[in-house]
TIKOL-23902 format. One record per residue: residue in one letter; x, y, z of N, C-alpha, C in turn; chain. Coordinates in steps of 0.2 Angstrom, whole numbers. Example, Ala and Ser with C-alpha at 12.3 -4.5 7.8 and 13.67 -1.06 7.14 Angstrom:
2
[pt a,[66,-28,39],[62,-22,39],[66,-16,39],A];
[pt s,[64,-11,35],[68,-5,36],[64,0,39],A];
END
This chain:
344
[pt m,[-37,49,163],[-42,44,162],[-49,47,162],A];
[pt l,[-52,46,156],[-59,49,155],[-64,45,159],A];
[pt s,[-69,49,161],[-75,46,165],[-79,43,160],A];
[pt n,[-84,39,163],[-89,35,158],[-93,41,155],A];
[pt r,[-95,46,158],[-99,51,155],[-95,55,150],A];
[pt q,[-89,56,151],[-85,59,146],[-84,55,139],A];
[pt l,[-83,48,141],[-82,44,135],[-89,43,131],A];
[pt l,[-94,43,134],[-101,43,131],[-102,49,127],A];
[pt i,[-100,55,130],[-101,62,126],[-96,62,120],A];
[pt l,[-90,60,121],[-85,60,116],[-87,56,110],A];
[pt q,[-90,50,112],[-92,45,107],[-98,48,103],A];
[pt a,[-103,51,106],[-108,54,103],[-106,60,98],A];
[pt i,[-101,64,101],[-99,70,96],[-96,67,90],A];
[pt i,[-91,62,91],[-88,60,85],[-93,56,80],A];
[pt n,[-98,52,83],[-103,49,78],[-107,54,75],A];
[pt g,[-109,60,78],[-112,65,75],[-109,69,70],A];
[pt y,[-102,70,71],[-98,74,66],[-97,70,60],A];
[pt i,[-96,63,61],[-95,59,55],[-101,59,51],A];
[pt k,[-107,59,54],[-113,59,50],[-114,66,46],A];
[pt s,[-113,71,50],[-115,78,47],[-110,82,44],A];
[pt a,[-103,81,46],[-98,85,44],[-99,93,47],A];
[pt e,[-103,93,52],[-104,100,55],[-102,99,63],A];
[pt p,[-100,105,66],[-98,105,73],[-104,103,77],A];
[pt v,[-103,99,82],[-108,96,86],[-109,100,93],A];
[pt g,[-115,102,94],[-117,106,100],[-120,102,106],A];
[pt s,[-120,105,111],[-123,101,117],[-130,100,116],A];
[pt r,[-134,104,113],[-141,103,112],[-143,97,108],A];
[pt s,[-139,96,103],[-140,90,98],[-138,84,102],A];
[pt i,[-133,84,106],[-130,78,110],[-136,76,115],A];
[pt s,[-139,81,118],[-144,80,123],[-150,76,121],A];
[pt q,[-151,77,114],[-157,74,111],[-155,66,109],A];
[pt e,[-149,64,110],[-148,57,108],[-151,53,113],A];
[pt k,[-154,47,111],[-157,42,115],[-152,39,121],A];
[pt s,[-146,39,119],[-141,36,124],[-139,41,129],A];
[pt i,[-141,47,128],[-138,52,133],[-144,55,137],A];
[pt s,[-143,55,144],[-148,57,148],[-146,63,152],A];
[pt y,[-140,67,150],[-138,73,154],[-141,79,151],A];
[pt s,[-141,84,155],[-144,91,152],[-139,94,148],A];
[pt p,[-141,99,144],[-136,103,139],[-131,106,143],A];
[pt a,[-133,109,149],[-128,112,153],[-122,107,156],A];
[pt t,[-124,101,158],[-119,96,160],[-115,94,154],A];
[pt i,[-118,93,148],[-114,92,142],[-109,97,140],A];
[pt r,[-111,103,141],[-107,109,139],[-101,109,143],A];
[pt n,[-102,108,150],[-96,107,154],[-91,102,153],A];
[pt e,[-94,96,151],[-90,90,149],[-86,92,143],A];
[pt m,[-89,95,138],[-86,97,131],[-81,101,132],A];
[pt a,[-81,106,137],[-76,111,139],[-70,107,141],A];
[pt d,[-71,102,146],[-66,98,149],[-62,94,144],A];
[pt l,[-66,91,139],[-63,87,134],[-59,91,129],A];
[pt e,[-61,97,128],[-57,102,124],[-51,104,127],A];
[pt e,[-51,105,134],[-45,107,137],[-40,101,138],A];
[pt l,[-43,95,138],[-39,89,138],[-36,87,131],A];
[pt g,[-38,90,125],[-36,89,119],[-40,84,114],A];
[pt f,[-46,82,117],[-50,77,113],[-54,81,108],A];
[pt l,[-56,87,109],[-61,91,105],[-57,97,103],A];
[pt e,[-60,100,98],[-58,107,96],[-64,111,94],A];
[pt k,[-63,118,95],[-69,122,94],[-67,126,87],A];
[pt t,[-72,126,83],[-72,130,77],[-73,137,78],A];
[pt h,[-71,142,73],[-72,149,74],[-79,151,73],A];
[pt s,[-83,147,69],[-90,150,67],[-95,147,71],A];
[pt s,[-94,142,76],[-99,139,80],[-97,137,87],A];
[pt s,[-103,137,91],[-101,135,98],[-100,127,99],A];
[pt g,[-102,124,93],[-101,116,93],[-93,114,93],A];
[pt r,[-92,108,94],[-85,105,94],[-84,100,88],A];
[pt v,[-78,99,87],[-76,94,82],[-71,90,85],A];
[pt p,[-70,84,83],[-65,79,86],[-58,82,84],A];
[pt s,[-53,81,88],[-46,82,87],[-43,76,85],A];
[pt e,[-37,76,82],[-34,69,80],[-33,65,87],A];
[pt k,[-32,68,92],[-31,64,99],[-38,61,100],A];
[pt g,[-44,65,99],[-50,62,100],[-52,56,95],A];
[pt y,[-50,57,89],[-51,51,84],[-47,45,86],A];
[pt r,[-41,46,88],[-37,41,90],[-40,37,96],A];
[pt h,[-42,41,101],[-45,37,107],[-52,34,105],A];
[pt y,[-55,37,100],[-61,34,98],[-60,27,94],A];
[pt v,[-55,27,90],[-53,21,86],[-50,16,91],A];
[pt d,[-46,18,96],[-43,13,100],[-48,10,106],A];
[pt h,[-53,14,108],[-57,12,114],[-65,12,113],A];
[pt l,[-67,15,108],[-74,16,108],[-78,14,102],A];
[pt l,[-75,10,97],[-78,8,91],[-83,2,93],A];
[pt l,[-88,2,89],[-94,-3,90],[-93,-7,84],A];
[pt p,[-95,-13,84],[-95,-18,78],[-100,-15,73],A];
[pt h,[-98,-16,66],[-102,-13,61],[-106,-19,58],A];
[pt h,[-113,-18,57],[-117,-23,55],[-119,-22,47],A];
[pt f,[-117,-26,43],[-117,-25,36],[-125,-25,33],A];
[pt s,[-126,-20,29],[-133,-20,26],[-133,-25,21],A];
[pt k,[-140,-26,18],[-141,-31,13],[-137,-30,7],A];
[pt n,[-137,-23,5],[-133,-21,-1],[-126,-22,0],A];
[pt e,[-123,-21,6],[-116,-22,7],[-114,-29,6],A];
[pt v,[-118,-34,9],[-117,-41,9],[-118,-43,1],A];
[pt t,[-122,-41,-2],[-123,-43,-10],[-117,-41,-14],A];
[pt n,[-115,-35,-13],[-109,-32,-16],[-102,-36,-15],A];
[pt m,[-102,-38,-8],[-96,-42,-6],[-96,-49,-9],A];
[pt k,[-102,-52,-9],[-103,-58,-12],[-101,-59,-19],A];
[pt s,[-102,-53,-23],[-101,-53,-30],[-94,-54,-32],A];
[pt l,[-89,-53,-27],[-82,-55,-28],[-81,-62,-29],A];
[pt f,[-85,-66,-26],[-85,-73,-27],[-89,-76,-33],A];
[pt e,[-94,-72,-34],[-99,-74,-40],[-96,-73,-46],A];
[pt q,[-92,-68,-47],[-89,-67,-54],[-84,-73,-55],A];
[pt k,[-83,-74,-61],[-78,-79,-63],[-71,-76,-64],A];
[pt i,[-67,-77,-58],[-60,-73,-58],[-55,-78,-60],A];
[pt l,[-51,-76,-65],[-46,-81,-68],[-39,-79,-65],A];
[pt e,[-38,-73,-62],[-31,-72,-60],[-31,-67,-54],A];
[pt a,[-26,-66,-51],[-26,-62,-45],[-27,-55,-46],A];
[pt d,[-24,-52,-52],[-25,-45,-53],[-32,-43,-54],A];
[pt q,[-36,-48,-57],[-43,-47,-58],[-47,-46,-51],A];
[pt a,[-45,-50,-47],[-48,-50,-40],[-46,-44,-36],A];
[pt v,[-40,-42,-37],[-38,-35,-34],[-41,-29,-37],A];
[pt k,[-42,-29,-43],[-45,-23,-46],[-53,-23,-44],A];
[pt h,[-56,-29,-44],[-63,-29,-42],[-64,-28,-35],A];
[pt s,[-59,-30,-30],[-60,-28,-23],[-59,-20,-22],A];
[pt a,[-55,-17,-26],[-54,-10,-26],[-60,-6,-28],A];
[pt t,[-64,-9,-33],[-70,-6,-35],[-75,-7,-30],A];
[pt i,[-76,-13,-27],[-81,-14,-22],[-80,-9,-16],A];
[pt l,[-74,-9,-13],[-72,-5,-7],[-74,2,-9],A];
[pt s,[-72,5,-14],[-74,12,-16],[-81,13,-16],A];
[pt e,[-85,8,-19],[-92,9,-20],[-96,9,-13],A];
[pt l,[-93,4,-8],[-97,4,-2],[-95,9,3],A];
[pt t,[-89,12,2],[-87,17,7],[-88,24,5],A];
[pt s,[-88,25,-2],[-88,32,-5],[-81,36,-4],A];
[pt y,[-76,32,-2],[-69,35,-1],[-65,32,-7],A];
[pt v,[-58,33,-7],[-54,31,-12],[-51,24,-9],A];
[pt s,[-51,19,-13],[-48,13,-11],[-41,12,-15],A];
[pt i,[-36,9,-11],[-30,8,-14],[-28,1,-12],A];
[pt v,[-26,-3,-17],[-24,-10,-16],[-18,-11,-20],A];
[pt l,[-13,-14,-16],[-7,-16,-19],[-8,-23,-21],A];
[pt g,[-6,-25,-27],[-6,-32,-30],[-1,-36,-26],A];
[pt p,[-2,-43,-27],[2,-47,-24],[10,-46,-24],A];
[pt k,[13,-46,-18],[20,-44,-18],[24,-49,-22],A];
[pt m,[29,-45,-26],[32,-49,-31],[39,-52,-28],A];
[pt f,[42,-48,-24],[49,-50,-22],[50,-57,-19],A];
[pt d,[45,-59,-15],[45,-65,-11],[41,-71,-15],A];
[pt a,[39,-69,-21],[35,-74,-25],[39,-79,-29],A];
[pt k,[36,-84,-31],[40,-89,-35],[37,-89,-42],A];
[pt l,[41,-90,-47],[39,-91,-54],[35,-97,-55],A];
[pt k,[29,-97,-58],[25,-103,-59],[26,-105,-66],A];
[pt s,[25,-100,-71],[26,-102,-78],[28,-96,-82],A];
[pt i,[30,-97,-88],[32,-92,-93],[30,-94,-100],A];
[pt q,[27,-89,-103],[25,-91,-110],[28,-85,-114],A];
[pt v,[30,-86,-120],[32,-81,-125],[28,-82,-131],A];
[pt i,[24,-77,-133],[20,-77,-139],[22,-72,-144],A];
[pt p,[25,-75,-150],[27,-70,-155],[22,-67,-158],A];
[pt l,[23,-60,-160],[18,-56,-163],[20,-54,-170],A];
[pt r,[27,-53,-171],[30,-52,-177],[37,-56,-177],A];
[pt e,[40,-55,-182],[47,-58,-183],[52,-55,-177],A];
[pt d,[51,-49,-176],[55,-45,-171],[52,-44,-164],A];
[pt a,[46,-46,-163],[42,-44,-157],[38,-49,-154],A];
[pt a,[37,-50,-147],[33,-55,-144],[30,-52,-138],A];
[pt v,[26,-56,-135],[23,-54,-128],[25,-60,-123],A];
[pt a,[29,-58,-118],[31,-63,-113],[25,-63,-107],A];
[pt i,[23,-68,-105],[18,-69,-100],[21,-72,-94],A];
[pt l,[22,-69,-88],[25,-72,-82],[19,-73,-77],A];
[pt v,[19,-79,-74],[14,-80,-69],[18,-82,-63],A];
[pt t,[16,-79,-57],[19,-81,-51],[14,-85,-46],A];
[pt d,[17,-88,-41],[13,-92,-37],[8,-88,-32],A];
[pt t,[9,-82,-32],[5,-77,-29],[-1,-75,-33],A];
[pt g,[-1,-77,-39],[-7,-75,-43],[-5,-69,-48],A];
[pt h,[1,-66,-47],[3,-60,-51],[4,-63,-58],A];
[pt v,[1,-59,-63],[2,-60,-70],[5,-54,-73],A];
[pt e,[10,-55,-76],[14,-49,-80],[14,-50,-87],A];
[pt n,[12,-46,-91],[13,-46,-98],[18,-41,-100],A];
[pt k,[23,-43,-104],[29,-39,-105],[30,-39,-113],A];
[pt a,[30,-33,-116],[32,-33,-123],[40,-34,-124],A];
[pt v,[42,-38,-128],[49,-40,-128],[51,-40,-136],A];
[pt s,[57,-39,-137],[60,-39,-144],[63,-46,-145],A];
[pt l,[62,-49,-150],[65,-55,-152],[71,-54,-156],A];
[pt p,[77,-58,-153],[83,-57,-157],[83,-60,-164],A];
[pt a,[86,-57,-168],[86,-59,-176],[88,-66,-177],A];
[pt g,[93,-68,-173],[96,-74,-174],[93,-80,-170],A];
[pt l,[87,-79,-167],[84,-84,-163],[78,-87,-167],A];
[pt s,[79,-93,-169],[74,-97,-173],[68,-98,-168],A];
[pt s,[62,-100,-171],[56,-102,-168],[58,-109,-164],A];
[pt s,[62,-113,-167],[64,-119,-163],[68,-118,-157],A];
[pt d,[72,-113,-157],[76,-111,-151],[72,-108,-146],A];
[pt l,[67,-104,-148],[63,-100,-144],[59,-105,-140],A];
[pt e,[56,-110,-143],[52,-115,-140],[56,-119,-135],A];
[pt k,[63,-121,-137],[67,-125,-132],[69,-121,-126],A];
[pt m,[70,-114,-127],[72,-110,-122],[66,-109,-117],A];
[pt v,[60,-108,-119],[54,-108,-115],[53,-115,-111],A];
[pt n,[54,-120,-114],[53,-127,-111],[58,-127,-105],A];
[pt i,[65,-125,-107],[70,-126,-102],[68,-121,-96],A];
[pt l,[66,-115,-97],[64,-110,-92],[58,-113,-87],A];
[pt n,[53,-116,-90],[48,-119,-86],[50,-125,-83],A];
[pt e,[54,-129,-85],[56,-135,-82],[60,-134,-76],A];
[pt k,[65,-129,-77],[70,-128,-72],[69,-122,-67],A];
[pt l,[64,-117,-69],[63,-111,-65],[56,-111,-61],A];
[pt s,[52,-116,-63],[45,-116,-60],[46,-118,-52],A];
[pt g,[44,-113,-48],[44,-114,-41],[50,-111,-38],A];
[pt v,[54,-107,-42],[60,-104,-40],[58,-97,-38],A];
[pt p,[60,-94,-32],[59,-87,-30],[62,-82,-35],A];
[pt l,[58,-77,-36],[60,-72,-41],[67,-69,-40],A];
[pt y,[69,-68,-33],[75,-65,-32],[81,-70,-33],A];
[pt l,[80,-77,-34],[85,-82,-36],[85,-83,-43],A];
[pt l,[81,-80,-48],[81,-82,-55],[88,-80,-58],A];
[pt e,[90,-74,-56],[97,-72,-59],[102,-77,-58],A];
[pt q,[103,-79,-52],[108,-84,-50],[107,-91,-54],A];
[pt k,[101,-93,-54],[99,-99,-58],[101,-98,-65],A];
[pt m,[100,-92,-68],[101,-91,-75],[109,-91,-76],A];
[pt a,[113,-89,-72],[120,-89,-72],[123,-95,-72],A];
[pt t,[120,-100,-69],[123,-107,-68],[119,-112,-72],A];
[pt e,[114,-115,-69],[111,-121,-72],[108,-119,-79],A];
[pt i,[104,-114,-80],[101,-112,-86],[106,-111,-92],A];
[pt t,[112,-108,-90],[117,-106,-95],[120,-113,-98],A];
[pt v,[121,-118,-94],[124,-124,-96],[119,-128,-100],A];
[pt l,[112,-128,-98],[107,-131,-102],[106,-128,-109],A];
[pt m,[106,-122,-110],[106,-118,-116],[112,-120,-121],A];
[pt k,[118,-120,-118],[123,-122,-122],[123,-129,-125],A];
[pt q,[119,-133,-121],[119,-140,-123],[113,-141,-129],A];
[pt h,[108,-137,-128],[102,-138,-132],[100,-133,-137],A];
[pt i,[103,-127,-137],[101,-122,-141],[107,-119,-146],A];
[pt d,[106,-119,-152],[111,-117,-157],[114,-110,-155],A];
[pt n,[109,-105,-155],[111,-98,-154],[110,-97,-146],A];
[pt y,[114,-100,-142],[112,-100,-135],[114,-93,-132],A];
[pt a,[119,-90,-135],[120,-83,-132],[114,-78,-133],A];
[pt e,[111,-78,-139],[106,-74,-140],[100,-76,-135],A];
[pt a,[99,-82,-135],[93,-85,-131],[94,-83,-124],A];
[pt l,[100,-84,-121],[102,-82,-114],[100,-75,-113],A];
[pt l,[103,-70,-117],[102,-63,-116],[94,-61,-116],A];
[pt f,[91,-65,-121],[83,-64,-121],[80,-66,-115],A];
[pt a,[82,-72,-113],[79,-75,-107],[80,-70,-101],A];
[pt e,[86,-68,-100],[88,-63,-94],[83,-57,-94],A];
[pt d,[83,-54,-100],[79,-48,-101],[71,-49,-99],A];
[pt t,[69,-55,-102],[62,-57,-101],[60,-58,-93],A];
[pt l,[65,-61,-90],[63,-62,-83],[65,-57,-78],A];
[pt k,[67,-51,-80],[68,-46,-75],[62,-44,-72],A];
[pt k,[62,-44,-65],[56,-43,-61],[54,-36,-60],A];
[pt s,[48,-35,-59],[46,-28,-57],[48,-26,-50],A];
[pt s,[50,-20,-49],[53,-18,-43],[48,-18,-37],A];
[pt n,[42,-16,-39],[36,-15,-34],[30,-19,-36],A];
[pt e,[25,-19,-32],[19,-22,-33],[15,-17,-38],A];
[pt k,[10,-19,-41],[6,-14,-45],[1,-11,-40],A];
[pt v,[-1,-5,-41],[-5,-1,-37],[-12,0,-40],A];
[pt y,[-17,-2,-37],[-24,-1,-40],[-28,4,-36],A];
[pt y,[-32,8,-40],[-36,13,-36],[-44,11,-38],A];
[pt g,[-48,13,-33],[-55,13,-34],[-58,20,-32],A];
[pt g,[-62,23,-36],[-66,29,-33],[-61,35,-32],A];
[pt k,[-56,36,-37],[-52,42,-36],[-55,49,-35],A];
[pt t,[-61,49,-38],[-64,56,-37],[-69,56,-31],A];
[pt n,[-70,51,-27],[-74,51,-22],[-73,57,-17],A];
[pt l,[-66,58,-16],[-65,63,-11],[-67,70,-13],A];
[pt l,[-69,71,-19],[-71,78,-21],[-78,79,-18],A];
[pt n,[-82,73,-16],[-89,74,-13],[-89,75,-6],A];
[pt q,[-83,75,-3],[-82,76,5],[-81,84,6],A];
[pt p,[-85,86,11],[-84,93,13],[-77,96,14],A];
[pt e,[-73,91,17],[-66,93,19],[-62,94,13],A];
[pt f,[-64,92,7],[-59,93,1],[-62,98,-4],A];
[pt k,[-66,103,-2],[-68,108,-6],[-62,113,-8],A];
[pt d,[-57,113,-4],[-51,117,-5],[-47,113,-10],A];
[pt i,[-46,116,-16],[-43,113,-22],[-36,111,-20],A];
[pt t,[-32,115,-16],[-25,114,-14],[-24,107,-11],A];
[pt k,[-29,106,-6],[-29,99,-3],[-29,93,-8],A];
[pt v,[-34,94,-12],[-36,89,-17],[-30,88,-22],A];
[pt k,[-27,94,-24],[-21,93,-29],[-15,90,-26],A];
[pt s,[-14,91,-20],[-8,88,-17],[-9,80,-16],A];
[pt l,[-15,78,-15],[-17,71,-14],[-16,68,-21],A];
[pt y,[-19,71,-26],[-20,67,-32],[-13,67,-36],A];
[pt e,[-8,72,-34],[-2,72,-36],[2,66,-33],A];
[pt l,[1,64,-27],[4,59,-24],[1,52,-26],A];
[pt f,[-6,52,-28],[-8,46,-31],[-5,44,-37],A];
[pt e,[-2,48,-41],[1,47,-47],[8,44,-46],A];
[pt k,[11,45,-40],[18,42,-39],[17,35,-35],A];
[pt e,[17,30,-40],[16,24,-37],[21,21,-32],A];
[pt d,[28,23,-33],[33,21,-29],[32,24,-22],A];
[pt m,[29,30,-21],[28,33,-15],[22,29,-11],A];
[pt m,[17,28,-15],[11,25,-13],[13,18,-11],A];
[pt h,[17,14,-14],[19,8,-12],[23,8,-6],A];
[pt e,[27,13,-5],[31,14,1],[26,15,7],A];
[pt l,[21,19,6],[16,21,11],[12,15,13],A];
[pt l,[11,10,9],[6,5,10],[9,-2,10],A];
[pt k,[16,-3,9],[19,-9,8],[18,-14,14],A];
[pt p,[17,-20,12],[15,-25,17],[21,-28,22],A];
[pt n,[23,-23,26],[29,-25,30],[27,-29,36],A];
[pt k,[20,-29,38],[18,-33,44],[11,-35,43],A];
[pt s,[9,-40,46],[2,-43,46],[-2,-39,50],A];
[pt g,[-9,-38,49],[-13,-35,53],[-16,-29,50],A];
[pt l,[-20,-25,55],[-24,-19,53],[-19,-13,55],A];
[pt s,[-19,-8,51],[-16,-2,52],[-21,4,51],A];
[pt i,[-21,9,56],[-25,15,56],[-21,21,58],A];
[pt r,[-20,25,52],[-16,31,53],[-20,37,52],A];
[pt i,[-20,42,57],[-25,47,57],[-21,54,56],A];
[pt g,[-22,58,51],[-19,64,50],[-12,64,50],A];
[pt q,[-9,67,55],[-1,68,55],[2,61,56],A];
[pt e,[-1,56,58],[2,50,59],[4,47,53],A];
[pt n,[1,49,47],[3,47,40],[10,50,38],A];
[pt e,[13,54,42],[20,57,41],[21,59,33],A];
[pt n,[15,62,31],[16,65,24],[11,71,24],A];
[pt a,[13,77,22],[9,83,22],[3,82,18],A];
[pt a,[3,78,12],[-3,78,8],[-8,74,12],A];
[pt f,[-7,70,17],[-12,66,20],[-14,69,27],A];
[pt e,[-12,75,28],[-13,78,35],[-21,79,37],A];
[pt h,[-25,79,32],[-32,79,33],[-36,73,32],A];
[pt c,[-32,67,31],[-35,61,29],[-33,56,35],A];
[pt s,[-37,50,35],[-35,44,38],[-34,39,33],A];
[pt i,[-30,34,34],[-28,29,30],[-29,22,34],A];
[pt i,[-34,18,32],[-35,12,35],[-33,6,31],A];
[pt s,[-28,2,33],[-26,-3,28],[-25,-10,32],A];
[pt a,[-25,-15,28],[-24,-22,31],[-20,-26,25],A];
[pt t,[-16,-30,28],[-12,-35,23],[-16,-41,21],A];
[pt y,[-15,-44,16],[-18,-50,14],[-12,-55,12],A];
[pt s,[-13,-61,14],[-8,-66,14],[-9,-72,9],A];
[pt f,[-3,-75,7],[-4,-81,3],[2,-86,5],A];
[pt n,[0,-92,6],[6,-97,8],[9,-94,14],A];
[pt g,[6,-91,19],[8,-90,25],[12,-83,25],A];
[pt r,[13,-79,20],[16,-73,20],[12,-67,17],A];
[pt a,[13,-61,20],[9,-56,18],[12,-54,11],A];
[pt v,[7,-53,6],[9,-52,-1],[6,-46,-4],A];
[pt g,[2,-42,0],[-1,-36,-3],[-5,-33,2],A];
[pt t,[-7,-27,1],[-11,-22,5],[-17,-20,2],A];
[pt i,[-23,-19,6],[-29,-17,4],[-30,-11,9],A];
[pt g,[-32,-5,6],[-33,1,10],[-38,6,8],A];
[pt i,[-40,10,12],[-45,16,11],[-42,22,13],A];
[pt v,[-42,27,9],[-40,34,10],[-47,38,11],A];
[pt g,[-48,42,16],[-54,46,17],[-53,52,22],A];
[pt p,[-57,56,23],[-57,61,28],[-56,58,35],A];
[pt k,[-53,62,40],[-52,60,46],[-59,58,49],A];
[pt r,[-64,61,46],[-71,60,48],[-74,54,45],A];
[pt m,[-70,49,44],[-73,43,40],[-77,38,45],A];
[pt e,[-81,34,42],[-85,29,46],[-80,23,48],A];
[pt y,[-76,24,53],[-71,19,55],[-74,12,56],A];
[pt p,[-80,11,60],[-82,4,61],[-83,1,54],A];
[pt k,[-87,4,49],[-89,1,43],[-83,0,39],A];
[pt v,[-78,5,38],[-72,4,34],[-68,-2,37],A];
[pt i,[-67,-2,43],[-62,-7,46],[-65,-14,45],A];
[pt s,[-72,-15,46],[-75,-21,44],[-75,-23,37],A];
[pt l,[-76,-19,33],[-75,-20,25],[-68,-22,23],A];
[pt i,[-63,-19,26],[-57,-20,24],[-55,-27,26],A];
[pt q,[-56,-29,33],[-55,-35,35],[-58,-41,32],A];
[pt h,[-65,-40,30],[-69,-45,26],[-66,-46,19],A];
[pt i,[-64,-40,16],[-62,-41,9],[-55,-44,8],A];
[pt s,[-51,-42,13],[-44,-45,13],[-44,-52,14],A];
[pt h,[-49,-55,18],[-50,-62,19],[-52,-65,13],A];
[pt d,[-57,-62,9],[-59,-64,3],[-54,-65,-2],A];
[pt l,[-49,-60,-2],[-44,-60,-7],[-39,-66,-5],A];
[pt e,[-38,-67,1],[-34,-73,3],[-37,-80,0],A];
[pt d,[-44,-80,1],[-47,-86,-1],[-47,-87,-9],A];
[pt i,[-48,-82,-12],[-47,-82,-20],[-40,-84,-22],A];
[pt l,[-35,-81,-19],[-28,-83,-21],[-27,-91,-19],A];
[pt k,[-30,-93,-14],[-29,-100,-12],[-32,-105,-17],A];
[pt n,[-38,-103,-20],[-42,-106,-24],[-39,-106,-31],A];
[pt l,[-36,-100,-33],[-33,-99,-40],[-26,-103,-41],A];
[pt y,[-22,-102,-35],[-15,-104,-36],[-13,-109,-30],A];
[pt r,[-15,-115,-31],[-14,-120,-26],[-7,-123,-28],A];
[pt t,[-2,-122,-23],[5,-124,-24],[7,-128,-18],A];
[pt d,[13,-131,-18],[16,-135,-13],[20,-130,-9],A];
[pt a,[21,-123,-10],[25,-119,-7],[23,-118,0],A];
END
């Protein structure tokens, strides 16, 4: 159990290191307005905190830097509320001021705002597809043999798919097929579409469509769902401005992982509601051992459908990032409610 004096000194060291990225010494701590202890007393406490594993000493300085244990204690017990600046409030309000027509647009915009306000990398998972329900489908012919299928879900996800039109499917049959799909599948969870296609839809197509076999195959191919959410990034190059990432090896491993959307999805998937803060080795991936990842789920119709997160150095501004993520995740929920009102 740390004493009040140790807690105050640990908090001052971490705050100082977050601002400067330089080891913090006893003299600079003693000059803080909130600290009334002598440099000698502070040095003794710093030595004890190092022995307890909350601080580490660098090779080139008598100052200390926080350890992962120190950051964890800081995050769990010492965070102070963040007060947004006028600029931050203005940028967050812009999420509502823009005319947003679909969830993907809101997700992209929130990723941009987060990266701009934090100077870190933002990662946002688009609305979760597996639990979503089909809202509507359109098929727009481009040529005799090609079309674009537009699928919209109740979570606001919009997917445009290039599809091949069967040679034996007339425009009349195509229109009937789309009408049947919208009438019978609107409101059906995506994971139940295949079952519906094999029963009710097959029967209706046999009754109303001349070339029903071609129409059925085309519909099944069109409705195949994406396996994962889309992953959106903001400020991918921001990490290059952080002192911790001057080592090109660290940066390369991170950016290679950013390109693997399936792994990023697994890392940030919305498996539970609430805030998650993972520091360094807590991320269980060597590429993120020098990073902290803060994320929060956002919900629609009572279920978590996506994740909004920030990747930055372990020396990140935790109070600010946590407040921003919580604020913008709530904004996304409100936007989804306004865009896609359903009875689900």
